[in-house]
FIZA-561684 format. One record per atom (N, C-alpha, C): residue number from 0; x negated, y, z negated; atom name. Coordinates in nm, 3 decimals. Example, Ala and Ser with C-alpha at 12.3 -4.5 7.8 and 13.67 -1.06 7.14 Angstrom:
<recs>
+------+---------+---------+---------+------+
| mimi |      c1 |      c2 |      c3 | ropa |
+------+---------+---------+---------+------+
|    0 |  -1.319 |  -0.569 |  -0.780 |    N |
|    0 |  -1.230 |  -0.450 |  -0.780 |   CA |
|    0 |  -1.320 |  -0.330 |  -0.780 |    C |
|    1 |  -1.285 |  -0.225 |  -0.708 |    N |
|    1 |  -1.367 |  -0.106 |  -0.714 |   CA |
|    1 |  -1.290 |   0.003 |  -0.787 |    C |
+------+---------+---------+---------+------+
</recs>
This chain:
<recs>
+------+---------+---------+---------+------+
| mimi |      c1 |      c2 |      c3 | ropa |
+------+---------+---------+---------+------+
|    0 |  -9.174 |   8.975 |  -9.828 |    N |
|    0 |  -9.236 |   9.048 |  -9.937 |   CA |
|    0 |  -9.230 |   9.198 |  -9.905 |    C |
|    1 |  -9.241 |   9.280 | -10.008 |    N |
|    1 |  -9.236 |   9.424 |  -9.992 |   CA |
|    1 |  -9.331 |   9.490 | -10.092 |    C |
|    2 |  -9.351 |   9.621 | -10.076 |    N |
|    2 |  -9.438 |   9.696 | -10.168 |   CA |
|    2 |  -9.365 |   9.711 | -10.302 |    C |
|    3 |  -9.436 |   9.677 | -10.411 |    N |
|    3 |  -9.381 |   9.697 | -10.545 |   CA |
|    3 |  -9.415 |   9.840 | -10.591 |    C |
|    4 |  -9.313 |   9.914 | -10.630 |    N |
|    4 |  -9.335 |  10.047 | -10.685 |   CA |
|    4 |  -9.212 |  10.089 | -10.764 |    C |
|    5 |  -9.233 |  10.184 | -10.853 |    N |
|    5 |  -9.125 |  10.240 | -10.935 |   CA |
|    5 |  -9.088 |  10.376 | -10.876 |    C |
|    6 |  -8.963 |  10.391 | -10.833 |    N |
|    6 |  -8.917 |  10.518 | -10.775 |   CA |
|    6 |  -8.944 |  10.636 | -10.869 |    C |
|    7 |  -8.927 |  10.614 | -10.998 |    N |
|    7 |  -8.947 |  10.722 | -11.094 |   CA |
|    7 |  -9.093 |  10.767 | -11.101 |    C |
|    8 |  -9.187 |  10.673 | -11.086 |    N |
|    8 |  -9.329 |  10.710 | -11.082 |   CA |
|    8 |  -9.359 |  10.800 | -10.963 |    C |
|    9 |  -9.305 |  10.765 | -10.847 |    N |
|    9 |  -9.330 |  10.847 | -10.728 |   CA |
|    9 |  -9.259 |  10.981 | -10.739 |    C |
|   10 |  -9.140 |  10.983 | -10.795 |    N |
|   10 |  -9.069 |  11.109 | -10.817 |   CA |
|   10 |  -9.149 |  11.198 | -10.911 |    C |
|   11 |  -9.203 |  11.142 | -11.018 |    N |
|   11 |  -9.284 |  11.218 | -11.113 |   CA |
|   11 |  -9.412 |  11.270 | -11.048 |    C |
|   12 |  -9.479 |  11.188 | -10.970 |    N |
|   12 |  -9.605 |  11.229 | -10.907 |   CA |
|   12 |  -9.581 |  11.340 | -10.804 |    C |
|   13 |  -9.485 |  11.320 | -10.714 |    N |
|   13 |  -9.461 |  11.417 | -10.607 |   CA |
|   13 |  -9.371 |  11.532 | -10.650 |    C |
|   14 |  -9.307 |  11.519 | -10.766 |    N |
|   14 |  -9.224 |  11.624 | -10.825 |   CA |
|   14 |  -9.105 |  11.663 | -10.738 |    C |
|   15 |  -9.058 |  11.571 | -10.653 |    N |
|   15 |  -8.935 |  11.592 | -10.579 |   CA |
|   15 |  -8.882 |  11.459 | -10.526 |    C |
|   16 |  -8.758 |  11.460 | -10.484 |    N |
|   16 |  -8.694 |  11.339 | -10.432 |   CA |
|   16 |  -8.753 |  11.299 | -10.298 |    C |
|   17 |  -8.751 |  11.170 | -10.271 |    N |
|   17 |  -8.796 |  11.120 | -10.141 |   CA |
|   17 |  -8.689 |  11.147 | -10.037 |    C |
|   18 |  -8.733 |  11.157 |  -9.913 |    N |
|   18 |  -8.642 |  11.166 |  -9.800 |   CA |
|   18 |  -8.632 |  11.026 |  -9.742 |    C |
|   19 |  -8.512 |  10.975 |  -9.728 |    N |
|   19 |  -8.491 |  10.842 |  -9.672 |   CA |
|   19 |  -8.487 |  10.854 |  -9.519 |    C |
|   20 |  -8.561 |  10.765 |  -9.451 |    N |
|   20 |  -8.566 |  10.765 |  -9.306 |   CA |
|   20 |  -8.499 |  10.637 |  -9.258 |    C |
|   21 |  -8.401 |  10.651 |  -9.169 |    N |
|   21 |  -8.329 |  10.533 |  -9.121 |   CA |
|   21 |  -8.225 |  10.490 |  -9.223 |    C |
|   22 |  -8.182 |  10.365 |  -9.210 |    N |
|   22 |  -8.082 |  10.310 |  -9.301 |   CA |
|   22 |  -8.142 |  10.293 |  -9.441 |    C |
|   23 |  -8.063 |  10.317 |  -9.543 |    N |
|   23 |  -8.111 |  10.309 |  -9.681 |   CA |
|   23 |  -8.169 |  10.171 |  -9.712 |    C |
|   24 |  -8.107 |  10.066 |  -9.661 |    N |
|   24 |  -8.155 |   9.930 |  -9.690 |   CA |
|   24 |  -8.290 |   9.899 |  -9.625 |    C |
|   25 |  -8.337 |   9.984 |  -9.531 |    N |
|   25 |  -8.468 |   9.963 |  -9.470 |   CA |
|   25 |  -8.581 |  10.005 |  -9.563 |    C |
|   26 |  -8.549 |  10.086 |  -9.665 |    N |
|   26 |  -8.647 |  10.129 |  -9.765 |   CA |
|   26 |  -8.768 |  10.198 |  -9.702 |    C |
|   27 |  -8.742 |  10.293 |  -9.613 |    N |
|   27 |  -8.848 |  10.378 |  -9.557 |   CA |
|   27 |  -8.829 |  10.518 |  -9.614 |    C |
|   28 |  -8.930 |  10.566 |  -9.684 |    N |
|   28 |  -8.920 |  10.690 |  -9.760 |   CA |
|   28 |  -9.036 |  10.782 |  -9.729 |    C |
|   29 |  -9.011 |  10.913 |  -9.740 |    N |
|   29 |  -9.117 |  11.012 |  -9.724 |   CA |
|   29 |  -9.120 |  11.099 |  -9.850 |    C |
|   30 |  -9.239 |  11.107 |  -9.910 |    N |
|   30 |  -9.261 |  11.189 | -10.028 |   CA |
|   30 |  -9.357 |  11.302 |  -9.989 |    C |
|   31 |  -9.343 |  11.418 | -10.051 |    N |
|   31 |  -9.436 |  11.527 | -10.022 |   CA |
|   31 |  -9.454 |  11.616 | -10.145 |    C |
|   32 |  -9.566 |  11.686 | -10.146 |    N |
|   32 |  -9.596 |  11.780 | -10.254 |   CA |
|   32 |  -9.692 |  11.886 | -10.201 |    C |
|   33 |  -9.696 |  12.000 | -10.270 |    N |
|   33 |  -9.789 |  12.108 | -10.238 |   CA |
|   33 |  -9.856 |  12.154 | -10.366 |    C |
|   34 |  -9.976 |  12.208 | -10.352 |    N |
|   34 | -10.039 |  12.268 | -10.469 |   CA |
|   34 | -10.053 |  12.418 | -10.446 |    C |
|   35 | -10.112 |  12.487 | -10.540 |    N |
|   35 | -10.119 |  12.632 | -10.530 |   CA |
|   35 | -10.228 |  12.683 | -10.436 |    C |
|   36 | -10.309 |  12.593 | -10.379 |    N |
|   36 | -10.417 |  12.634 | -10.290 |   CA |
|   36 | -10.383 |  12.615 | -10.143 |    C |
|   37 | -10.256 |  12.597 | -10.113 |    N |
|   37 | -10.207 |  12.576 |  -9.976 |   CA |
|   37 | -10.240 |  12.438 |  -9.920 |    C |
|   38 | -10.277 |  12.344 | -10.008 |    N |
|   38 | -10.290 |  12.205 |  -9.967 |   CA |
|   38 | -10.154 |  12.138 |  -9.983 |    C |
|   39 | -10.121 |  12.051 |  -9.891 |    N |
|   39 |  -9.997 |  11.973 |  -9.904 |   CA |
|   39 | -10.027 |  11.828 |  -9.869 |    C |
|   40 |  -9.949 |  11.738 |  -9.926 |    N |
|   40 |  -9.967 |  11.595 |  -9.901 |   CA |
|   40 |  -9.832 |  11.534 |  -9.871 |    C |
|   41 |  -9.832 |  11.446 |  -9.771 |    N |
|   41 |  -9.713 |  11.369 |  -9.737 |   CA |
|   41 |  -9.750 |  11.221 |  -9.739 |    C |
|   42 |  -9.664 |  11.140 |  -9.800 |    N |
|   42 |  -9.685 |  10.996 |  -9.798 |   CA |
|   42 |  -9.557 |  10.930 |  -9.749 |    C |
|   43 |  -9.568 |  10.858 |  -9.639 |    N |
|   43 |  -9.455 |  10.781 |  -9.586 |   CA |
|   43 |  -9.473 |  10.636 |  -9.630 |    C |
|   44 |  -9.368 |  10.579 |  -9.685 |    N |
|   44 |  -9.372 |  10.442 |  -9.736 |   CA |
|   44 |  -9.271 |  10.358 |  -9.658 |    C |
|   45 |  -9.321 |  10.251 |  -9.596 |    N |
|   45 |  -9.233 |  10.152 |  -9.534 |   CA |
|   45 |  -9.247 |  10.026 |  -9.618 |    C |
|   46 |  -9.158 |  10.013 |  -9.717 |    N |
|   46 |  -9.172 |   9.908 |  -9.819 |   CA |
|   46 |  -9.167 |   9.767 |  -9.761 |    C |
|   47 |  -9.082 |   9.742 |  -9.663 |    N |
|   47 |  -9.069 |   9.606 |  -9.610 |   CA |
|   47 |  -9.182 |   9.569 |  -9.514 |    C |
|   48 |  -9.233 |   9.667 |  -9.440 |    N |
|   48 |  -9.348 |   9.640 |  -9.353 |   CA |
|   48 |  -9.479 |   9.646 |  -9.430 |    C |
|   49 |  -9.472 |   9.695 |  -9.555 |    N |
|   49 |  -9.588 |   9.708 |  -9.644 |   CA |
|   49 |  -9.694 |   9.802 |  -9.585 |    C |
|   50 |  -9.647 |   9.915 |  -9.534 |    N |
|   50 |  -9.734 |  10.016 |  -9.473 |   CA |
|   50 |  -9.709 |  10.150 |  -9.540 |    C |
|   51 |  -9.818 |  10.225 |  -9.563 |    N |
|   51 |  -9.804 |  10.364 |  -9.604 |   CA |
|   51 |  -9.887 |  10.450 |  -9.510 |    C |
|   52 |  -9.846 |  10.573 |  -9.492 |    N |
|   52 |  -9.922 |  10.670 |  -9.416 |   CA |
|   52 |  -9.938 |  10.793 |  -9.503 |    C |
|   53 | -10.063 |  10.839 |  -9.520 |    N |
|   53 | -10.090 |  10.955 |  -9.604 |   CA |
|   53 | -10.151 |  11.064 |  -9.517 |    C |
|   54 | -10.101 |  11.185 |  -9.534 |    N |
|   54 | -10.152 |  11.300 |  -9.461 |   CA |
|   54 | -10.173 |  11.414 |  -9.559 |    C |
|   55 | -10.290 |  11.480 |  -9.550 |    N |
|   55 | -10.318 |  11.598 |  -9.630 |   CA |
|   55 | -10.342 |  11.714 |  -9.533 |    C |
|   56 | -10.276 |  11.825 |  -9.559 |    N |
|   56 | -10.287 |  11.942 |  -9.473 |   CA |
|   56 | -10.332 |  12.063 |  -9.554 |    C |
|   57 | -10.407 |  12.150 |  -9.488 |    N |
|   57 | -10.445 |  12.278 |  -9.546 |   CA |
|   57 | -10.399 |  12.387 |  -9.449 |    C |
|   58 | -10.313 |  12.473 |  -9.495 |    N |
|   58 | -10.255 |  12.579 |  -9.411 |   CA |
|   58 | -10.201 |  12.521 |  -9.281 |    C |
|   59 | -10.127 |  12.412 |  -9.292 |    N |
|   59 | -10.062 |  12.344 |  -9.179 |   CA |
|   59 | -10.159 |  12.281 |  -9.079 |    C |
|   60 | -10.285 |  12.264 |  -9.117 |    N |
|   60 | -10.383 |  12.194 |  -9.034 |   CA |
|   60 | -10.418 |  12.062 |  -9.103 |    C |
|   61 | -10.414 |  11.952 |  -9.029 |    N |
|   61 | -10.443 |  11.821 |  -9.087 |   CA |
|   61 | -10.592 |  11.811 |  -9.123 |    C |
|   62 | -10.620 |  11.776 |  -9.248 |    N |
|   62 | -10.758 |  11.754 |  -9.291 |   CA |
|   62 | -10.784 |  11.605 |  -9.321 |    C |
|   63 | -10.676 |  11.528 |  -9.341 |    N |
|   63 | -10.688 |  11.384 |  -9.361 |   CA |
|   63 | -10.557 |  11.320 |  -9.319 |    C |
|   64 | -10.569 |  11.209 |  -9.244 |    N |
|   64 | -10.451 |  11.134 |  -9.205 |   CA |
|   64 | -10.493 |  10.990 |  -9.184 |    C |
|   65 | -10.424 |  10.898 |  -9.251 |    N |
|   65 | -10.459 |  10.757 |  -9.235 |   CA |
|   65 | -10.340 |  10.669 |  -9.269 |    C |
|   66 | -10.333 |  10.557 |  -9.199 |    N |
|   66 | -10.231 |  10.457 |  -9.225 |   CA |
|   66 | -10.297 |  10.336 |  -9.290 |    C |
|   67 | -10.231 |  10.280 |  -9.391 |    N |
|   67 | -10.282 |  10.164 |  -9.462 |   CA |
|   67 | -10.179 |  10.053 |  -9.455 |    C |
|   68 | -10.225 |   9.931 |  -9.428 |    N |
|   68 | -10.135 |   9.816 |  -9.414 |   CA |
|   68 | -10.158 |   9.716 |  -9.526 |    C |
|   69 | -10.067 |   9.620 |  -9.535 |    N |
|   69 | -10.076 |   9.511 |  -9.633 |   CA |
|   69 | -10.082 |   9.564 |  -9.776 |    C |
|   70 |  -9.999 |   9.663 |  -9.804 |    N |
|   70 |  -9.993 |   9.722 |  -9.938 |   CA |
|   70 |  -9.916 |   9.627 | -10.030 |    C |
|   71 |  -9.972 |   9.601 | -10.146 |    N |
|   71 |  -9.908 |   9.515 | -10.245 |   CA |
|   71 |  -9.828 |   9.596 | -10.347 |    C |
|   72 |  -9.889 |   9.704 | -10.398 |    N |
|   72 |  -9.828 |   9.774 | -10.510 |   CA |
|   72 |  -9.874 |   9.919 | -10.514 |    C |
|   73 |  -9.783 |  10.007 | -10.560 |    N |
|   73 |  -9.816 |  10.146 | -10.588 |   CA |
|   73 |  -9.777 |  10.169 | -10.734 |    C |
|   74 |  -9.874 |  10.216 | -10.814 |    N |
|   74 |  -9.842 |  10.244 | -10.954 |   CA |
|   74 |  -9.906 |  10.376 | -10.996 |    C |
|   75 |  -9.840 |  10.443 | -11.089 |    N |
|   75 |  -9.887 |  10.572 | -11.137 |   CA |
|   75 |  -9.965 |  10.554 | -11.266 |    C |
|   76 | -10.078 |  10.620 | -11.273 |    N |
|   76 | -10.159 |  10.627 | -11.395 |   CA |
|   76 | -10.198 |  10.773 | -11.415 |    C |
|   77 | -10.145 |  10.833 | -11.519 |    N |
|   77 | -10.170 |  10.974 | -11.548 |   CA |
|   77 | -10.133 |  11.060 | -11.428 |    C |
|   78 | -10.230 |  11.132 | -11.371 |    N |
|   78 | -10.205 |  11.219 | -11.256 |   CA |
|   78 | -10.246 |  11.156 | -11.123 |    C |
|   79 | -10.259 |  11.024 | -11.119 |    N |
|   79 | -10.300 |  10.958 | -10.995 |   CA |
|   79 | -10.202 |  10.846 | -10.960 |    C |
|   80 | -10.200 |  10.814 | -10.831 |    N |
|   80 | -10.131 |  10.694 | -10.784 |   CA |
|   80 | -10.237 |  10.595 | -10.741 |    C |
|   81 | -10.222 |  10.470 | -10.781 |    N |
|   81 | -10.314 |  10.364 | -10.741 |   CA |
|   81 | -10.238 |  10.272 | -10.645 |    C |
|   82 | -10.293 |  10.258 | -10.525 |    N |
|   82 | -10.231 |  10.177 | -10.421 |   CA |
|   82 | -10.323 |  10.058 | -10.396 |    C |
|   83 | -10.273 |   9.938 | -10.418 |    N |
|   83 | -10.354 |   9.817 | -10.402 |   CA |
|   83 | -10.315 |   9.746 | -10.273 |    C |
|   84 | -10.418 |   9.696 | -10.201 |    N |
|   84 | -10.397 |   9.626 | -10.075 |   CA |
|   84 | -10.440 |   9.481 | -10.087 |    C |
|   85 | -10.397 |   9.400 |  -9.992 |    N |
|   85 | -10.439 |   9.259 |  -9.987 |   CA |
|   85 | -10.589 |   9.246 |  -9.960 |    C |
|   86 | -10.647 |   9.345 |  -9.894 |    N |
|   86 | -10.788 |   9.339 |  -9.855 |   CA |
|   86 | -10.883 |   9.384 |  -9.966 |    C |
|   87 | -10.837 |   9.384 | -10.089 |    N |
|   87 | -10.918 |   9.425 | -10.205 |   CA |
|   87 | -10.969 |   9.568 | -10.191 |    C |
|   88 | -10.883 |   9.655 | -10.140 |    N |
|   88 | -10.911 |   9.798 | -10.136 |   CA |
|   88 | -10.809 |   9.867 | -10.224 |    C |
|   89 | -10.852 |   9.971 | -10.290 |    N |
|   89 | -10.764 |  10.053 | -10.371 |   CA |
|   89 | -10.769 |  10.194 | -10.315 |    C |
|   90 | -10.652 |  10.250 | -10.292 |    N |
|   90 | -10.642 |  10.388 | -10.249 |   CA |
|   90 | -10.599 |  10.467 | -10.372 |    C |
|   91 | -10.680 |  10.563 | -10.410 |    N |
|   91 | -10.652 |  10.647 | -10.527 |   CA |
|   91 | -10.604 |  10.782 | -10.474 |    C |
|   92 | -10.481 |  10.816 | -10.505 |    N |
|   92 | -10.422 |  10.942 | -10.460 |   CA |
|   92 | -10.416 |  11.033 | -10.582 |    C |
|   93 | -10.482 |  11.148 | -10.573 |    N |
|   93 | -10.493 |  11.234 | -10.691 |   CA |
|   93 | -10.435 |  11.372 | -10.666 |    C |
|   94 | -10.394 |  11.436 | -10.775 |    N |
|   94 | -10.337 |  11.570 | -10.767 |   CA |
|   94 | -10.432 |  11.677 | -10.821 |    C |
|   95 | -10.518 |  11.640 | -10.913 |    N |
|   95 | -10.605 |  11.742 | -10.970 |   CA |
|   95 | -10.749 |  11.694 | -10.970 |    C |
|   96 | -10.845 |  11.779 | -10.956 |    N |
|   96 | -10.828 |  11.924 | -10.952 |   CA |
|   96 | -10.767 |  11.974 | -10.821 |    C |
|   97 | -10.762 |  11.890 | -10.718 |    N |
|   97 | -10.690 |  11.925 | -10.596 |   CA |
|   97 | -10.639 |  11.796 | -10.533 |    C |
|   98 | -10.544 |  11.807 | -10.441 |    N |
|   98 | -10.491 |  11.690 | -10.373 |   CA |
|   98 | -10.603 |  11.616 | -10.301 |    C |
|   99 | -10.605 |  11.483 | -10.312 |    N |
|   99 | -10.710 |  11.407 | -10.246 |   CA |
|   99 | -10.682 |  11.259 | -10.244 |    C |
|  100 | -10.759 |  11.189 | -10.160 |    N |
|  100 | -10.748 |  11.045 | -10.144 |   CA |
|  100 | -10.888 |  10.985 | -10.153 |    C |
|  101 | -10.902 |  10.881 | -10.234 |    N |
|  101 | -11.028 |  10.808 | -10.247 |   CA |
|  101 | -10.999 |  10.663 | -10.212 |    C |
|  102 | -11.084 |  10.604 | -10.129 |    N |
|  102 | -11.068 |  10.464 | -10.090 |   CA |
|  102 | -11.186 |  10.388 | -10.150 |    C |
|  103 | -11.155 |  10.284 | -10.227 |    N |
|  103 | -11.261 |  10.208 | -10.294 |   CA |
|  103 | -11.232 |  10.058 | -10.287 |    C |
|  104 | -11.337 |   9.979 | -10.296 |    N |
|  104 | -11.322 |   9.833 | -10.306 |   CA |
|  104 | -11.302 |   9.797 | -10.452 |    C |
|  105 | -11.230 |   9.688 | -10.476 |    N |
|  105 | -11.209 |   9.642 | -10.612 |   CA |
|  105 | -11.181 |   9.493 | -10.611 |    C |
|  106 | -11.190 |   9.433 | -10.727 |    N |
|  106 | -11.155 |   9.291 | -10.745 |   CA |
|  106 | -11.026 |   9.284 | -10.823 |    C |
|  107 | -10.928 |   9.215 | -10.770 |    N |
|  107 | -10.800 |   9.198 | -10.836 |   CA |
|  107 | -10.814 |   9.096 | -10.948 |    C |
|  108 | -10.745 |   9.118 | -11.058 |    N |
|  108 | -10.746 |   9.022 | -11.170 |   CA |
|  108 | -10.660 |   8.904 | -11.141 |    C |
+------+---------+---------+---------+------+
</recs>
């Protein structure tokens, strides 16, 4: 099994192409974006291992860094990415009003 996501959604959210790490068939990608307040966000996706790593930096200093496992799906809704895990956690990655990550519990339908 692997993480379900639409490349175009991630391209739209991060506003640039992903960087492929390793062999293309391994499906390991790095996405990044910056805002006008000197915040930047990087998300590394290992689709086959079902792992993502998110890092937020301010003026090149890490303010948030976490790895999440057992990712089922990444989907875009408006200006946010919703990341669903097997453990009934949702990671909400947002761009406005500033870059941020919210971790919440949820019930899957």
